[in-house]
C-alpha distance (Angstrom), angle and dihedral (degrees) to the residues before:
residue distance angle dihedral
M1 . . .
I2 3.79 . .
D3 3.76 117.9 .
H4 3.79 106.1 -137.7
H5 3.83 89.2 -140.4
Q6 3.81 89.4 64.4
I7 3.80 90.8 64.8
F8 3.78 91.7 58.6
F9 3.78 99.4 42.5
T10 3.81 104.9 33.4
S11 3.78 98.9 41.9
P12 3.83 110.5 104.5
T13 3.80 89.5 -151.3
F14 3.80 94.0 53.4
L15 3.80 93.1 124.4
E16 3.82 91.9 52.0
F17 3.83 94.2 63.8
S18 3.77 119.5 94.2
E19 3.80 118.9 -133.4
H20 3.82 89.7 -107.2
Q21 3.81 91.9 52.9
L22 3.80 91.6 49.1
L23 3.82 91.5 51.7
S24 3.79 89.8 47.9
I25 3.81 92.1 51.9
Q26 3.79 91.9 45.9
F27 3.82 91.1 50.4
R28 3.82 93.2 49.5
V29 3.80 93.0 48.8
S30 3.83 91.9 46.2
W31 3.82 90.4 49.1
K32 3.83 91.0 51.5
M33 3.80 90.5 49.5
A34 3.81 90.9 50.4
E35 3.81 90.8 51.0
Q36 3.80 90.3 53.3
I37 3.81 92.8 49.0
K38 3.83 95.4 47.7
Q39 3.81 110.5 114.0
Q40 3.77 137.3 -171.3
P41 3.81 114.3 -100.2
A42 3.79 113.9 -93.5
F43 3.79 115.0 -123.2
V44 3.81 121.1 -148.4
K45 3.79 132.5 -159.0
I46 3.80 126.2 -121.0
S47 3.83 91.6 -111.2
E48 3.84 89.2 60.9
L49 3.83 94.5 59.2
R50 3.81 117.3 117.5
P51 3.84 134.2 177.0
G52 3.80 112.1 -81.3
A53 3.81 95.2 19.5
F54 3.80 116.7 145.1
G55 3.79 139.9 170.8
L56 3.80 90.2 49.4
N57 3.81 125.4 163.0
L58 3.81 116.8 -161.5
T59 3.79 139.1 168.1
V60 3.81 108.4 -147.2
K61 3.78 141.9 164.9
V62 3.80 120.4 -128.7
V63 3.81 108.7 -120.4
S64 3.81 96.2 178.8
S65 3.80 139.9 -12.0
K66 3.80 127.4 -158.4
A67 3.82 125.2 -179.1
I68 3.79 108.9 -131.5
M69 3.79 102.7 175.0
T70 3.77 141.5 13.4
R71 3.74 115.2 179.4
G72 3.79 126.0 173.6
R73 3.76 133.9 -173.8
N74 3.77 125.6 -124.7
G75 3.77 117.6 -109.5
T76 3.77 129.9 20.9
Q77 3.79 98.0 -64.7
G78 3.76 123.4 88.1
R79 3.75 128.6 19.2
N80 3.74 139.0 -104.7
M81 3.77 118.9 -84.3
R82 3.81 113.3 -138.6
L83 3.79 126.7 -175.8
A84 3.78 130.0 -176.9
E85 3.77 132.6 178.8
C86 3.78 110.6 -139.0
L87 3.75 129.8 -174.8
V88 3.81 107.7 -138.8
G89 3.77 130.0 177.0
D90 3.76 152.7 159.0
E91 3.79 134.9 -155.4
T92 3.84 91.2 -65.3
G93 3.82 102.6 50.0
I94 3.80 149.3 -57.1
V95 3.80 136.1 -92.6
V96 3.81 137.4 179.9
F97 3.81 113.8 -97.0
T98 3.80 118.5 -161.3
A99 3.81 108.1 -144.3
R100 3.81 119.2 -160.9
N101 3.82 129.9 -160.4
D102 3.84 111.0 -47.3
Q103 3.81 90.6 14.2
V104 3.83 88.8 68.7
D105 3.83 90.4 67.2
A106 3.82 92.1 55.0
M107 3.80 94.1 50.3
K108 3.81 100.2 80.6
E109 3.79 117.4 155.1
G110 3.81 110.5 -94.6
S111 3.80 96.2 17.4
T112 3.80 123.7 123.9
V113 3.80 117.2 -130.8
I114 3.79 137.0 -177.9
L115 3.80 114.1 -137.3
R116 3.80 112.3 -156.8
N117 3.80 124.0 -165.5
A118 3.80 91.8 0.1
K119 3.79 123.6 168.2
I120 3.78 139.9 -160.7
D121 3.80 116.4 -111.2
M122 3.78 120.5 -170.8
Y123 3.81 118.7 -132.7
K124 3.81 119.1 -179.8
G125 3.80 90.7 -22.3
S126 3.82 96.8 -50.3
M127 3.80 132.1 103.2
R128 3.79 121.6 -106.0
L129 3.77 123.0 -176.5
A130 3.83 115.2 -135.3
V131 3.79 140.7 171.5
D132 3.80 115.2 -149.9
K133 3.81 129.1 -167.3
W134 3.82 91.1 -70.9
G135 3.81 93.1 60.6
R136 3.80 138.2 58.6
V137 3.78 138.4 -130.6
E138 3.81 111.1 -152.6
V139 3.79 126.0 -176.6
T140 3.81 109.6 -137.7
E141 3.80 138.5 176.2
A142 3.79 117.6 -66.4
A143 3.80 114.6 -75.2
A144 3.80 121.5 -128.4
F145 3.81 96.8 -130.9
S146 3.80 127.7 92.8
V147 3.79 118.3 -131.8
K148 3.81 118.6 -108.4
E149 3.81 99.8 -137.3
D150 3.81 97.7 177.6
N151 3.83 93.7 73.2
N152 3.83 105.6 67.1
L153 3.80 108.0 173.1
S154 3.82 91.5 -170.8
L155 3.82 89.4 67.1
I156 3.80 90.9 62.8
E157 3.80 109.6 96.9
F158 3.79 116.4 -145.2
E159 3.78 126.7 -161.8
L160 3.80 126.6 -160.6
I161 3.78 109.9 -127.4
T162 3.80 122.1 -166.5
V163 3.80 112.5 -142.0
E164 3.78 117.0 -156.5
E165 3.79 117.3 -155.9
């Protein structure tokens, strides 16, 4: 890999470059380095989820979906707020996913979805999977795995303990 600093300090014609040309060279080298570093997103399994985790990518099947709230505003401004609690899982376990607004439509029982940039929210001491405005919920073709329903991570109750040193 080329260190972009080498271009500036080892080139015998360094003084012949204009400032614009140097910036152009630096940009091209930096862009090439970024292309080399770019990686595929890492996918995790349900059993790997922990409180406070974020930036998660998962492929899950929807086990069940239950609408818990639909709230609209009066007048023509604003939009309806819809919430659904969905049980989603993979071959390692299941967890509750809180679907919001347009996400509710994607969470049909039996469908397979990809959750990108998901996070773990805590609700009454238990983990809930969620995707906020910075993430995506994508319906995809059916996955080959069967869901392990006897490992529900949302049934585990966590407690925050303060440790004094």
